[in-house]
N, C-alpha and C positions, 0 to 999 in steps of 0.2 A: 022885861025883869028876869026874866029866865035867864037870857043871854048875858047881861050885866052880872049876874050873881056865878055866871058860867067863866067870864072873862076875868073876873075879881078874882077867881082859884088859881089864873096861869099866873107863874112868875114874870114879872115884865121882859126879862132879860136875863138871859144864862149867865151867872158869875164868870168872871175870866179865870180859868185854869193856872194853879200855879206851880212851878217850877222847884222843886227841892234837891237840893245838893248835896251828897256824900261822900266824903274822902278821909282818909287814914288820917292825911295830914292837915285837917282842919281847925281852926282854934277851939279852943275848950267851950269857950261860950258863943258858938258861931249861933247866926239867924238861921242857916241853910236857905238862904235867899240867894247865892252868889257862891261861885268856887272857892273866894278867898275867905268866906265865912261858912264855910260847908262843917254841915254836920259830921259827927265822926263815927256815929253809927248809924246802922240803916232803921234801928227801933224810934231813934228820934224822928226822922220823916215820917213814918208811918202813923205815928203818934199824934200828929199834926194835922195830915192830908185832908183835902175835901174832895168832894168828887169832883172827877175830870183831873185832877191833879198830875203831876209828874213827879216821877222819884229817878233823878240820874243821878249812876254809881260812878265814880272815877275806877281806872283800870287800876286798882288797889286790891291786896289781899284783906278780905273782912272777916274778923272772927265774931262768930255766931255763940254767945251765950245760952241763949235759950229759943223756942220756937221763935220766927219773926209773925205778926199778927196787927190785923187791923182790921175794925168793924164798921157793918153800916155805908160803906162806900161803895160807888158805882163808877165805873170807867175809869180804873186807876191804872195808869202806866208805870213801869217799872223797868229803866233801862241800863244795862250796864255797859261796858267798854268804853266810855267816857275817856278823852284826853285829860282832863282835871283844869281846862283854860279855858277862857272864852264865855261868851253868852249864848244859847249855853255851850257851844264848842265842838270841838268835834266829835265824833263816834267810828271807831274800829277796834272792836271786840278783839279781831286778829293781832293788831298794835299793841291795844291796850284792854288786855282781857280781865274782868273783873271776878274775883272768886271767892264765894264764900265756904269759911272754913269753919266748922264747926269745932268748938274746942272740946280737949279730951272727957272732961266729964259730963258732957252733953251727947255724945254717942257719935255715931256715921259722920265722915267726912267729904267735904269736896262737892260742890254745885257751880256750875258756870249759868247764870243768866243770859239770855241773849235777844 
């Protein structure tokens, strides 16, 4: 009975990780599940990501209006430098740099995730 109780407490399987795509040229109501349906801002992806999910950023300049936040998630991976095509597509920060630029009203500027 003790062993059964212990096994019941374990998840049967780890949920599959989801890739969320972010590109400034995505559609207004994109789902974030492909480059053609990419979210247009990073916070949209951070708001819905789960444990073990990945946020892929196209090599674009993203204007950040406020602090980027996510809570209660583990093993989250955020990666810039993506070409913005394919599934998930090529990655080369040298060819396709991703730049986070803070807006003037938010303060400091410039950051490049790697």
